[in-house]
Backbone of each chain as nested JSON, in Angstrom:
{
  "chains": [
    {"id": "A", "residues": [
      {"number": 1, "name": "MET", "atoms": {"N": [34.217, -35.606, 11.885], "CA": [34.503, -35.227, 13.26], "C": [35.437, -33.967, 13.284]}},
      {"number": 2, "name": "ASN", "atoms": {"N": [35.618, -33.38, 12.139], "CA": [36.461, -32.174, 12.087], "C": [35.77, -31.011, 12.679]}},
      {"number": 3, "name": "ARG", "atoms": {"N": [35.72, -31.053, 13.97], "CA": [34.869, -30.052, 14.688], "C": [35.596, -28.746, 14.766]}},
      {"number": 4, "name": "SER", "atoms": {"N": [36.853, -28.698, 14.566], "CA": [37.531, -27.377, 14.511], "C": [38.584, -27.434, 13.46]}},
      {"number": 5, "name": "SER", "atoms": {"N": [38.621, -26.493, 12.592], "CA": [39.608, -26.506, 11.603], "C": [40.98, -26.103, 12.023]}},
      {"number": 6, "name": "ALA", "atoms": {"N": [42.001, -26.511, 11.333], "CA": [43.322, -26.238, 11.77], "C": [43.624, -24.754, 11.623]}},
      {"number": 7, "name": "THR", "atoms": {"N": [42.921, -24.105, 10.778], "CA": [43.258, -22.632, 10.525], "C": [42.44, -21.729, 11.364]}},
      {"number": 8, "name": "ASP", "atoms": {"N": [41.403, -22.181, 12.003], "CA": [40.578, -21.232, 12.766], "C": [41.038, -21.28, 14.255]}},
      {"number": 9, "name": "ARG", "atoms": {"N": [41.759, -20.3, 14.666], "CA": [42.295, -20.265, 15.994], "C": [41.453, -19.369, 16.906]}},
      {"number": 10, "name": "ASN", "atoms": {"N": [40.44, -18.753, 16.371], "CA": [39.643, -17.787, 17.186], "C": [38.245, -18.303, 17.492]}},
      {"number": 11, "name": "ARG", "atoms": {"N": [38.001, -19.609, 17.16], "CA": [36.591, -20.114, 17.372], "C": [36.351, -20.1, 18.929]}},
      {"number": 12, "name": "ASP", "atoms": {"N": [35.117, -19.766, 19.232], "CA": [34.726, -19.742, 20.644], "C": [34.061, -21.157, 20.984]}},
      {"number": 13, "name": "PRO", "atoms": {"N": [34.633, -21.931, 21.873], "CA": [34.129, -23.231, 22.223], "C": [32.734, -23.127, 22.781]}},
      {"number": 14, "name": "ILE", "atoms": {"N": [32.428, -22.005, 23.429], "CA": [31.083, -21.852, 23.999], "C": [30.007, -21.801, 22.861]}},
      {"number": 15, "name": "ASN", "atoms": {"N": [30.365, -21.044, 21.817], "CA": [29.422, -21.015, 20.722], "C": [29.213, -22.369, 20.055]}},
      {"number": 16, "name": "GLU", "atoms": {"N": [30.283, -23.148, 19.915], "CA": [30.166, -24.43, 19.309], "C": [29.314, -25.352, 20.187]}},
      {"number": 17, "name": "ARG", "atoms": {"N": [29.578, -25.316, 21.504], "CA": [28.801, -26.149, 22.417], "C": [27.329, -25.722, 22.39]}},
      {"number": 18, "name": "ASP", "atoms": {"N": [27.093, -24.435, 22.469], "CA": [25.692, -23.993, 22.497], "C": [24.999, -24.4, 21.163]}},
      {"number": 19, "name": "ALA", "atoms": {"N": [25.72, -24.218, 20.026], "CA": [25.146, -24.544, 18.782], "C": [24.783, -26.025, 18.679]}},
      {"number": 20, "name": "ALA", "atoms": {"N": [25.708, -26.799, 19.199], "CA": [25.468, -28.342, 19.148], "C": [24.324, -28.677, 20.055]}},
      {"number": 21, "name": "ALA", "atoms": {"N": [24.219, -28.031, 21.259], "CA": [23.063, -28.315, 22.148], "C": [21.724, -27.901, 21.54]}},
      {"number": 22, "name": "TYR", "atoms": {"N": [21.801, -26.752, 20.862], "CA": [20.629, -26.239, 20.191], "C": [20.122, -27.225, 19.105]}},
      {"number": 23, "name": "ILE", "atoms": {"N": [21.136, -27.62, 18.262], "CA": [20.855, -28.528, 17.197], "C": [20.316, -29.882, 17.724]}},
      {"number": 24, "name": "ALA", "atoms": {"N": [20.862, -30.303, 18.802], "CA": [20.404, -31.577, 19.424], "C": [18.961, -31.494, 19.818]}},
      {"number": 25, "name": "THR", "atoms": {"N": [18.594, -30.354, 20.416], "CA": [17.19, -30.113, 20.897], "C": [16.292, -30.099, 19.723]}},
      {"number": 26, "name": "ILE", "atoms": {"N": [16.601, -29.372, 18.705], "CA": [15.677, -29.247, 17.555], "C": [15.569, -30.553, 16.834]}},
      {"number": 27, "name": "THR", "atoms": {"N": [16.711, -31.22, 16.576], "CA": [16.621, -32.461, 15.792], "C": [15.824, -33.512, 16.59]}},
      {"number": 28, "name": "ARG", "atoms": {"N": [15.891, -33.426, 17.927], "CA": [15.113, -34.375, 18.749], "C": [13.575, -34.158, 18.453]}},
      {"number": 29, "name": "GLU", "atoms": {"N": [13.214, -32.908, 18.406], "CA": [11.805, -32.605, 18.071], "C": [11.408, -32.993, 16.657]}},
      {"number": 30, "name": "LEU", "atoms": {"N": [12.34, -32.762, 15.728], "CA": [12.056, -33.108, 14.35], "C": [11.959, -34.658, 14.171]}},
      {"number": 31, "name": "ALA", "atoms": {"N": [12.776, -35.288, 14.953], "CA": [12.691, -36.818, 14.834], "C": [11.327, -37.312, 15.398]}},
      {"number": 32, "name": "ALA", "atoms": {"N": [10.836, -36.697, 16.389], "CA": [9.526, -37.092, 16.949], "C": [8.43, -36.763, 15.907]}},
      {"number": 33, "name": "LEU", "atoms": {"N": [8.595, -35.636, 15.261], "CA": [7.639, -35.239, 14.167], "C": [7.687, -36.232, 13.041]}},
      {"number": 34, "name": "ALA", "atoms": {"N": [8.891, -36.599, 12.649], "CA": [9.061, -37.609, 11.551], "C": [8.441, -38.932, 11.937]}},
      {"number": 35, "name": "GLU", "atoms": {"N": [8.657, -39.314, 13.162], "CA": [8.086, -40.587, 13.615], "C": [6.611, -40.539, 13.63]}},
      {"number": 36, "name": "GLY", "atoms": {"N": [6.035, -39.456, 14.103], "CA": [4.586, -39.334, 14.077], "C": [3.953, -39.351, 12.738]}},
      {"number": 37, "name": "ALA", "atoms": {"N": [4.703, -38.991, 11.731], "CA": [4.204, -38.999, 10.359], "C": [4.625, -40.275, 9.618]}},
      {"number": 38, "name": "GLY", "atoms": {"N": [5.222, -41.207, 10.353], "CA": [5.584, -42.472, 9.726], "C": [6.817, -42.453, 8.838]}},
      {"number": 39, "name": "MET", "atoms": {"N": [7.593, -41.405, 8.967], "CA": [8.831, -41.297, 8.105], "C": [9.989, -41.908, 8.869]}},
      {"number": 40, "name": "GLU", "atoms": {"N": [10.172, -43.225, 8.797], "CA": [11.064, -43.875, 9.659], "C": [12.524, -43.62, 9.31]}},
      {"number": 41, "name": "VAL", "atoms": {"N": [12.816, -43.606, 8.042], "CA": [14.195, -43.303, 7.568], "C": [14.59, -41.911, 7.985]}},
      {"number": 42, "name": "LEU", "atoms": {"N": [13.727, -41.001, 7.825], "CA": [13.973, -39.597, 8.222], "C": [14.206, -39.498, 9.647]}},
      {"number": 43, "name": "LYS", "atoms": {"N": [13.395, -40.204, 10.385], "CA": [13.537, -40.26, 11.856], "C": [14.957, -40.746, 12.217]}},
      {"number": 44, "name": "TYR", "atoms": {"N": [15.387, -41.82, 11.582], "CA": [16.663, -42.395, 11.869], "C": [17.791, -41.434, 11.582]}},
      {"number": 45, "name": "LEU", "atoms": {"N": [17.687, -40.73, 10.475], "CA": [18.764, -39.797, 10.055], "C": [18.81, -38.669, 11.023]}},
      {"number": 46, "name": "LEU", "atoms": {"N": [17.633, -38.205, 11.504], "CA": [17.585, -37.085, 12.451], "C": [18.161, -37.582, 13.814]}},
      {"number": 47, "name": "GLU", "atoms": {"N": [17.902, -38.751, 14.128], "CA": [18.507, -39.284, 15.417], "C": [20.001, -39.367, 15.316]}},
      {"number": 48, "name": "MET", "atoms": {"N": [20.53, -39.728, 14.168], "CA": [21.966, -39.736, 14.059], "C": [22.526, -38.36, 14.238]}},
      {"number": 49, "name": "ALA", "atoms": {"N": [21.88, -37.365, 13.63], "CA": [22.329, -35.995, 13.783], "C": [22.251, -35.506, 15.301]}},
      {"number": 50, "name": "ARG", "atoms": {"N": [21.136, -35.919, 15.898], "CA": [20.944, -35.609, 17.27], "C": [22.052, -36.172, 18.113]}},
      {"number": 51, "name": "ASP", "atoms": {"N": [22.395, -37.441, 17.903], "CA": [23.477, -38.12, 18.623], "C": [24.802, -37.432, 18.488]}},
      {"number": 52, "name": "GLU", "atoms": {"N": [25.113, -37.042, 17.208], "CA": [26.365, -36.349, 16.962], "C": [26.408, -35.028, 17.693]}},
      {"number": 53, "name": "ALA", "atoms": {"N": [25.289, -34.246, 17.578], "CA": [25.213, -32.931, 18.265], "C": [25.344, -33.048, 19.764]}},
      {"number": 54, "name": "GLN", "atoms": {"N": [24.688, -34.139, 20.257], "CA": [24.744, -34.299, 21.712], "C": [26.174, -34.67, 22.177]}},
      {"number": 55, "name": "ALA", "atoms": {"N": [26.817, -35.511, 21.33], "CA": [28.175, -35.868, 21.668], "C": [29.119, -34.647, 21.69]}},
      {"number": 56, "name": "ILE", "atoms": {"N": [28.924, -33.723, 20.728], "CA": [29.716, -32.544, 20.696], "C": [29.414, -31.746, 21.865]}},
      {"number": 57, "name": "ALA", "atoms": {"N": [28.182, -31.525, 22.227], "CA": [27.784, -30.659, 23.338], "C": [28.383, -31.233, 24.668]}},
      {"number": 58, "name": "LEU", "atoms": {"N": [28.351, -32.525, 24.82], "CA": [28.865, -33.167, 26.036], "C": [30.373, -33.122, 26.104]}},
      {"number": 59, "name": "GLU", "atoms": {"N": [31.015, -33.329, 24.969], "CA": [32.468, -33.292, 24.891], "C": [32.983, -31.915, 25.222]}},
      {"number": 60, "name": "GLU", "atoms": {"N": [32.281, -30.891, 24.682], "CA": [32.733, -29.542, 25.035], "C": [32.532, -29.217, 26.479]}},
      {"number": 61, "name": "LYS", "atoms": {"N": [31.457, -29.792, 27.081], "CA": [31.276, -29.58, 28.483], "C": [32.419, -30.186, 29.317]}},
      {"number": 62, "name": "LYS", "atoms": {"N": [32.834, -31.384, 28.913], "CA": [33.859, -32.043, 29.661], "C": [35.231, -31.247, 29.64]}},
      {"number": 63, "name": "ARG", "atoms": {"N": [35.375, -30.582, 28.479], "CA": [36.658, -29.737, 28.332], "C": [36.569, -28.563, 29.215]}},
      {"number": 64, "name": "ARG", "atoms": {"N": [35.278, -28.126, 29.584], "CA": [35.159, -26.912, 30.404], "C": [34.236, -27.17, 31.538]}},
      {"number": 65, "name": "PRO", "atoms": {"N": [34.691, -27.882, 32.56], "CA": [33.881, -28.263, 33.689], "C": [33.332, -26.972, 34.356]}},
      {"number": 66, "name": "SER", "atoms": {"N": [32.092, -27.01, 34.744], "CA": [31.349, -25.878, 35.322], "C": [31.637, -24.604, 34.57]}}
    ]},
    {"id": "B", "residues": [
      {"number": 1, "name": "MET", "atoms": {"N": [3.166, -34.24, 18.548], "CA": [3.651, -34.458, 17.211], "C": [3.172, -35.862, 16.662]}},
      {"number": 2, "name": "ASN", "atoms": {"N": [2.606, -36.65, 17.563], "CA": [2.265, -37.986, 17.127], "C": [0.965, -37.928, 16.324]}},
      {"number": 3, "name": "ARG", "atoms": {"N": [1.061, -37.48, 15.146], "CA": [-0.156, -37.217, 14.354], "C": [-0.773, -38.458, 13.865]}},
      {"number": 4, "name": "SER", "atoms": {"N": [0.024, -39.536, 13.652], "CA": [-0.55, -40.75, 13.149], "C": [0.405, -41.912, 13.64]}},
      {"number": 5, "name": "SER", "atoms": {"N": [-0.257, -43.015, 14.163], "CA": [0.578, -44.126, 14.547], "C": [0.782, -45.021, 13.396]}},
      {"number": 6, "name": "ALA", "atoms": {"N": [1.574, -46.075, 13.624], "CA": [1.962, -46.984, 12.537], "C": [0.698, -47.747, 12.115]}},
      {"number": 7, "name": "THR", "atoms": {"N": [-0.271, -47.836, 12.931], "CA": [-1.488, -48.529, 12.607], "C": [-2.624, -47.628, 12.115]}},
      {"number": 8, "name": "ASP", "atoms": {"N": [-2.325, -46.379, 11.965], "CA": [-3.323, -45.407, 11.588], "C": [-3.513, -45.491, 10.082]}},
      {"number": 9, "name": "ARG", "atoms": {"N": [-4.64, -45.939, 9.664], "CA": [-4.867, -46.06, 8.22], "C": [-5.469, -44.75, 7.607]}},
      {"number": 10, "name": "ASN", "atoms": {"N": [-5.647, -43.794, 8.444], "CA": [-6.245, -42.579, 7.979], "C": [-5.232, -41.449, 7.787]}},
      {"number": 11, "name": "ARG", "atoms": {"N": [-3.978, -41.882, 7.681], "CA": [-2.899, -40.84, 7.609], "C": [-3.168, -39.905, 6.401]}},
      {"number": 12, "name": "ASP", "atoms": {"N": [-3.04, -38.645, 6.697], "CA": [-3.193, -37.634, 5.633], "C": [-1.882, -37.343, 4.916]}},
      {"number": 13, "name": "PRO", "atoms": {"N": [-1.771, -37.7, 3.649], "CA": [-0.538, -37.452, 2.921], "C": [-0.132, -35.979, 2.897]}},
      {"number": 14, "name": "ILE", "atoms": {"N": [-1.114, -35.126, 2.978], "CA": [-0.774, -33.663, 3.101], "C": [0.039, -33.4, 4.343]}},
      {"number": 15, "name": "ASN", "atoms": {"N": [-0.436, -33.943, 5.428], "CA": [0.329, -33.783, 6.67], "C": [1.778, -34.245, 6.533]}},
      {"number": 16, "name": "GLU", "atoms": {"N": [1.928, -35.419, 5.871], "CA": [3.235, -35.996, 5.747], "C": [4.115, -35.112, 4.86]}},
      {"number": 17, "name": "ARG", "atoms": {"N": [3.553, -34.631, 3.763], "CA": [4.304, -33.802, 2.865], "C": [4.681, -32.488, 3.545]}},
      {"number": 18, "name": "ASP", "atoms": {"N": [3.744, -31.906, 4.268], "CA": [3.953, -30.651, 4.969], "C": [5.096, -30.852, 6.028]}},
      {"number": 19, "name": "ALA", "atoms": {"N": [4.969, -31.957, 6.746], "CA": [5.926, -32.211, 7.792], "C": [7.311, -32.446, 7.199]}},
      {"number": 20, "name": "ALA", "atoms": {"N": [7.449, -33.119, 6.071], "CA": [8.699, -33.292, 5.478], "C": [9.235, -31.981, 4.885]}},
      {"number": 21, "name": "ALA", "atoms": {"N": [8.396, -31.154, 4.349], "CA": [8.908, -29.823, 3.831], "C": [9.352, -28.946, 5.03]}},
      {"number": 22, "name": "TYR", "atoms": {"N": [8.654, -29.05, 6.123], "CA": [9.053, -28.259, 7.321], "C": [10.43, -28.813, 7.776]}},
      {"number": 23, "name": "ILE", "atoms": {"N": [10.549, -30.116, 7.917], "CA": [11.804, -30.685, 8.41], "C": [12.941, -30.313, 7.448]}},
      {"number": 24, "name": "ALA", "atoms": {"N": [12.683, -30.355, 6.143], "CA": [13.695, -30.014, 5.155], "C": [14.166, -28.573, 5.445]}},
      {"number": 25, "name": "THR", "atoms": {"N": [13.274, -27.647, 5.645], "CA": [13.59, -26.224, 5.855], "C": [14.434, -26.101, 7.134]}},
      {"number": 26, "name": "ILE", "atoms": {"N": [14.047, -26.702, 8.17], "CA": [14.743, -26.519, 9.439], "C": [16.116, -27.179, 9.371]}},
      {"number": 27, "name": "THR", "atoms": {"N": [16.182, -28.411, 8.79], "CA": [17.447, -29.066, 8.797], "C": [18.422, -28.311, 7.892]}},
      {"number": 28, "name": "ARG", "atoms": {"N": [17.939, -27.621, 6.893], "CA": [18.81, -26.796, 6.024], "C": [19.446, -25.68, 6.878]}},
      {"number": 29, "name": "GLU", "atoms": {"N": [18.655, -25.048, 7.707], "CA": [19.177, -24.021, 8.504], "C": [20.098, -24.541, 9.615]}},
      {"number": 30, "name": "LEU", "atoms": {"N": [19.822, -25.713, 10.136], "CA": [20.724, -26.264, 11.193], "C": [22.025, -26.683, 10.515]}},
      {"number": 31, "name": "ALA", "atoms": {"N": [21.942, -27.165, 9.308], "CA": [23.225, -27.576, 8.613], "C": [24.108, -26.395, 8.389]}},
      {"number": 32, "name": "ALA", "atoms": {"N": [23.482, -25.183, 8.042], "CA": [24.23, -23.957, 7.926], "C": [24.917, -23.57, 9.208]}},
      {"number": 33, "name": "LEU", "atoms": {"N": [24.154, -23.69, 10.271], "CA": [24.611, -23.384, 11.626], "C": [25.825, -24.307, 12.005]}},
      {"number": 34, "name": "ALA", "atoms": {"N": [25.656, -25.585, 11.7], "CA": [26.72, -26.539, 12.016], "C": [27.972, -26.212, 11.178]}},
      {"number": 35, "name": "GLU", "atoms": {"N": [27.774, -25.847, 9.928], "CA": [28.866, -25.471, 9.075], "C": [29.619, -24.269, 9.625]}},
      {"number": 36, "name": "GLY", "atoms": {"N": [28.782, -23.296, 10.0], "CA": [29.407, -22.061, 10.565], "C": [30.215, -22.291, 11.838]}},
      {"number": 37, "name": "ALA", "atoms": {"N": [29.844, -23.302, 12.552], "CA": [30.63, -23.637, 13.797], "C": [31.72, -24.695, 13.588]}},
      {"number": 38, "name": "GLY", "atoms": {"N": [31.903, -25.088, 12.259], "CA": [32.965, -25.95, 11.952], "C": [32.64, -27.45, 12.27]}},
      {"number": 39, "name": "MET", "atoms": {"N": [31.343, -27.781, 12.458], "CA": [31.003, -29.162, 12.785], "C": [30.605, -29.898, 11.51]}},
      {"number": 40, "name": "GLU", "atoms": {"N": [31.615, -30.325, 10.843], "CA": [31.439, -30.881, 9.461], "C": [30.624, -32.146, 9.449]}},
      {"number": 41, "name": "VAL", "atoms": {"N": [30.893, -33.052, 10.353], "CA": [30.184, -34.341, 10.404], "C": [28.691, -34.051, 10.663]}},
      {"number": 42, "name": "LEU", "atoms": {"N": [28.454, -33.195, 11.654], "CA": [27.052, -32.872, 11.933], "C": [26.32, -32.214, 10.751]}},
      {"number": 43, "name": "LYS", "atoms": {"N": [27.073, -31.355, 10.103], "CA": [26.559, -30.683, 8.854], "C": [26.166, -31.778, 7.881]}},
      {"number": 44, "name": "TYR", "atoms": {"N": [27.035, -32.793, 7.696], "CA": [26.783, -33.858, 6.725], "C": [25.548, -34.64, 7.107]}},
      {"number": 45, "name": "LEU", "atoms": {"N": [25.429, -34.938, 8.367], "CA": [24.246, -35.771, 8.796], "C": [22.967, -34.968, 8.588]}},
      {"number": 46, "name": "LEU", "atoms": {"N": [23.071, -33.697, 8.929], "CA": [21.873, -32.83, 8.689], "C": [21.483, -32.729, 7.256]}},
      {"number": 47, "name": "GLU", "atoms": {"N": [22.475, -32.679, 6.396], "CA": [22.177, -32.571, 4.96], "C": [21.591, -33.902, 4.441]}},
      {"number": 48, "name": "MET", "atoms": {"N": [22.015, -34.993, 5.035], "CA": [21.379, -36.258, 4.665], "C": [19.876, -36.301, 5.038]}},
      {"number": 49, "name": "ALA", "atoms": {"N": [19.634, -35.76, 6.218], "CA": [18.23, -35.698, 6.706], "C": [17.419, -34.699, 5.782]}},
      {"number": 50, "name": "ARG", "atoms": {"N": [18.042, -33.636, 5.473], "CA": [17.383, -32.646, 4.606], "C": [17.074, -33.242, 3.248]}},
      {"number": 51, "name": "ASP", "atoms": {"N": [18.028, -33.978, 2.704], "CA": [17.788, -34.611, 1.354], "C": [16.594, -35.642, 1.458]}},
      {"number": 52, "name": "GLU", "atoms": {"N": [16.631, -36.4, 2.516], "CA": [15.502, -37.337, 2.678], "C": [14.159, -36.661, 2.798]}},
      {"number": 53, "name": "ALA", "atoms": {"N": [14.151, -35.617, 3.653], "CA": [12.903, -34.853, 3.774], "C": [12.424, -34.25, 2.537]}},
      {"number": 54, "name": "GLN", "atoms": {"N": [13.339, -33.671, 1.783], "CA": [13.018, -33.023, 0.539], "C": [12.51, -34.034, -0.456]}},
      {"number": 55, "name": "ALA", "atoms": {"N": [13.122, -35.223, -0.481], "CA": [12.619, -36.294, -1.378], "C": [11.206, -36.694, -1.089]}},
      {"number": 56, "name": "ILE", "atoms": {"N": [10.887, -36.801, 0.27], "CA": [9.558, -37.143, 0.678], "C": [8.598, -36.081, 0.226]}},
      {"number": 57, "name": "ALA", "atoms": {"N": [8.94, -34.825, 0.498], "CA": [8.095, -33.7, 0.108], "C": [7.812, -33.732, -1.402]}},
      {"number": 58, "name": "LEU", "atoms": {"N": [8.793, -33.943, -2.198], "CA": [8.625, -33.849, -3.629], "C": [7.8, -35.119, -4.124]}},
      {"number": 59, "name": "GLU", "atoms": {"N": [8.149, -36.202, -3.479], "CA": [7.427, -37.508, -3.878], "C": [5.918, -37.372, -3.666]}},
      {"number": 60, "name": "GLU", "atoms": {"N": [5.641, -36.821, -2.456], "CA": [4.222, -36.658, -2.141], "C": [3.533, -35.708, -3.118]}},
      {"number": 61, "name": "LYS", "atoms": {"N": [4.299, -34.702, -3.47], "CA": [3.756, -33.754, -4.412], "C": [3.438, -34.417, -5.741]}},
      {"number": 62, "name": "LYS", "atoms": {"N": [4.328, -35.334, -6.196], "CA": [4.113, -35.997, -7.453], "C": [2.891, -36.846, -7.421]}},
      {"number": 63, "name": "ARG", "atoms": {"N": [2.642, -37.411, -6.223], "CA": [1.428, -38.25, -6.106], "C": [0.147, -37.462, -6.148]}},
      {"number": 64, "name": "ARG", "atoms": {"N": [0.249, -36.177, -5.736], "CA": [-0.896, -35.293, -5.714], "C": [-0.69, -34.053, -6.484]}},
      {"number": 65, "name": "PRO", "atoms": {"N": [-0.677, -34.143, -7.834], "CA": [-0.382, -32.926, -8.625], "C": [-1.408, -31.876, -8.281]}},
      {"number": 66, "name": "SER", "atoms": {"N": [-0.913, -30.629, -8.271], "CA": [-1.736, -29.486, -7.898], "C": [-2.442, -29.698, -6.606]}}
    ]}
  ]
}
Protein backbone atom coordinates (compact mmCIF):
# COMPACT_ATOMS: atom_id res chain seq x y z
CA MET A 1 0.00 0.00 0.00
CA ASN A 2 3.04 2.21 -0.31
CA ARG A 3 1.27 4.35 -2.82
CA SER A 4 3.54 7.32 -2.34
CA SER A 5 7.13 7.17 -1.34
CA ALA A 6 8.44 9.30 1.46
CA THR A 7 11.03 10.88 -0.80
CA ASP A 8 8.81 11.83 -3.72
CA ARG A 9 7.22 15.15 -2.88
CA ASN A 10 6.40 16.15 -6.43
CA ARG A 11 4.08 13.32 -7.44
CA ASP A 12 0.89 14.47 -9.08
CA PRO A 13 -2.13 12.80 -7.39
CA ILE A 14 -4.10 13.25 -10.60
CA ASN A 15 -1.66 11.13 -12.50
CA GLU A 16 -1.78 8.42 -9.87
CA ARG A 17 -5.57 8.43 -9.80
CA ASP A 18 -5.80 8.33 -13.57
CA ALA A 19 -3.22 5.57 -13.79
CA ALA A 20 -5.12 3.53 -11.21
CA ALA A 21 -8.44 4.04 -13.01
CA TYR A 22 -6.84 3.04 -16.30
CA ILE A 23 -5.28 -0.06 -14.78
CA ALA A 24 -8.62 -0.98 -13.20
CA THR A 25 -10.34 -0.73 -16.58
CA ILE A 26 -7.78 -2.81 -18.42
CA THR A 27 -7.48 -5.48 -15.73
CA ARG A 28 -11.27 -5.82 -15.72
CA GLU A 29 -11.16 -6.60 -19.43
CA LEU A 30 -8.24 -8.98 -19.02
CA ALA A 31 -10.08 -10.80 -16.22
CA ALA A 32 -13.03 -11.31 -18.56
CA LEU A 33 -10.67 -12.63 -21.21
CA ALA A 34 -9.05 -15.00 -18.72
CA GLU A 35 -12.45 -16.21 -17.58
CA GLY A 36 -13.54 -16.82 -21.14
CA ALA A 37 -10.47 -18.96 -21.73
CA GLY A 38 -11.02 -20.94 -18.52
CA MET A 39 -7.98 -19.55 -16.71
CA GLU A 40 -9.58 -19.20 -13.29
CA VAL A 41 -6.45 -18.53 -11.25
CA LEU A 42 -5.35 -15.85 -13.65
CA LYS A 43 -8.82 -14.34 -13.55
CA TYR A 44 -8.65 -14.24 -9.76
CA LEU A 45 -5.23 -12.56 -9.74
CA LEU A 46 -6.41 -9.97 -12.25
CA GLU A 47 -9.47 -9.27 -10.14
CA MET A 48 -7.27 -8.67 -7.12
CA ALA A 49 -5.24 -6.17 -9.13
CA ARG A 50 -8.44 -4.55 -10.38
CA ASP A 51 -9.77 -4.21 -6.82
CA GLU A 52 -6.54 -2.61 -5.64
CA ALA A 53 -6.48 -0.22 -8.60
CA GLN A 54 -10.12 0.67 -8.06
CA ALA A 55 -9.49 1.32 -4.37
CA ILE A 56 -6.64 3.68 -5.21
CA ALA A 57 -8.73 5.50 -7.82
CA LEU A 58 -11.63 5.95 -5.39
CA GLU A 59 -9.41 6.94 -2.49
CA GLU A 60 -7.76 9.61 -4.57
CA LYS A 61 -11.16 10.85 -5.61
CA LYS A 62 -12.22 11.17 -1.99
CA ARG A 63 -9.16 13.28 -1.27
CA ARG A 64 -10.07 15.59 -4.13
CA PRO A 65 -13.84 16.03 -4.24
CA SER A 66 -15.04 17.24 -7.63
CA MET B 1 -14.26 -12.32 -24.76
CA ASN B 2 -16.30 -15.36 -23.72
CA ARG B 3 -14.57 -17.61 -26.17
CA SER B 4 -15.31 -20.83 -24.32
CA SER B 5 -17.53 -21.67 -21.38
CA ALA B 6 -16.64 -24.06 -18.58
CA THR B 7 -18.65 -26.73 -20.35
CA ASP B 8 -17.11 -26.13 -23.73
CA ARG B 9 -15.20 -29.28 -24.67
CA ASN B 10 -13.94 -27.79 -27.88
CA ARG B 11 -11.65 -25.24 -26.31
CA ASP B 12 -8.75 -24.43 -28.55
CA PRO B 13 -5.45 -24.54 -26.62
CA ILE B 14 -4.01 -22.10 -29.12
CA ASN B 15 -6.54 -19.53 -28.08
CA GLU B 16 -5.74 -20.10 -24.42
CA ARG B 17 -2.02 -19.82 -25.04
CA ASP B 18 -2.45 -16.69 -27.10
CA ALA B 19 -4.75 -15.15 -24.54
CA ALA B 20 -2.26 -15.91 -21.77
CA ALA B 21 0.62 -14.43 -23.77
CA TYR B 22 -1.43 -11.34 -24.49
CA ILE B 23 -2.39 -10.94 -20.85
CA ALA B 24 1.24 -11.40 -19.82
CA THR B 25 2.31 -8.62 -22.18
CA ILE B 26 -0.33 -6.18 -21.03
CA THR B 27 0.10 -6.88 -17.33
CA ARG B 28 3.84 -6.33 -17.71
CA GLU B 29 3.15 -2.88 -19.09
CA LEU B 30 0.59 -2.12 -16.41
CA ALA B 31 3.05 -3.20 -13.71
CA ALA B 32 5.59 -0.73 -15.09
CA LEU B 33 2.94 1.97 -15.07
CA ALA B 34 2.01 1.14 -11.48
CA GLU B 35 5.66 1.20 -10.46
CA GLY B 36 6.14 4.57 -12.12
CA ALA B 37 3.24 5.97 -10.13
CA GLY B 38 4.56 4.52 -6.88
CA MET B 39 1.75 1.97 -6.48
CA GLU B 40 3.89 -0.85 -5.17
CA VAL B 41 1.13 -3.20 -4.04
CA LEU B 42 -0.65 -2.87 -7.35
CA LYS B 43 2.63 -3.48 -9.15
CA TYR B 44 3.12 -6.65 -7.12
CA LEU B 45 -0.38 -7.94 -7.87
CA LEU B 46 0.08 -7.27 -11.57
CA GLU B 47 3.40 -9.09 -11.53
CA MET B 48 1.72 -12.10 -9.96
CA ALA B 49 -0.86 -12.07 -12.74
CA ARG B 50 1.90 -11.68 -15.34
CA ASP B 51 3.81 -14.65 -13.89
CA GLU B 52 0.70 -16.82 -13.96
CA ALA B 53 -0.11 -15.78 -17.52
CA GLN B 54 3.45 -16.41 -18.61
CA ALA B 55 3.41 -19.84 -17.00
CA ILE B 56 0.24 -20.75 -18.86
CA ALA B 57 1.65 -19.51 -22.14
CA LEU B 58 4.83 -21.51 -21.70
CA GLU B 59 3.03 -24.61 -20.45
CA GLU B 60 0.77 -24.63 -23.46
CA LYS B 61 3.79 -24.28 -25.69
CA LYS B 62 5.38 -27.30 -24.07
CA ARG B 63 2.26 -29.31 -24.77
CA ARG B 64 2.38 -28.32 -28.42
CA PRO B 65 6.00 -28.17 -29.55
CA SER B 66 6.48 -26.13 -32.71
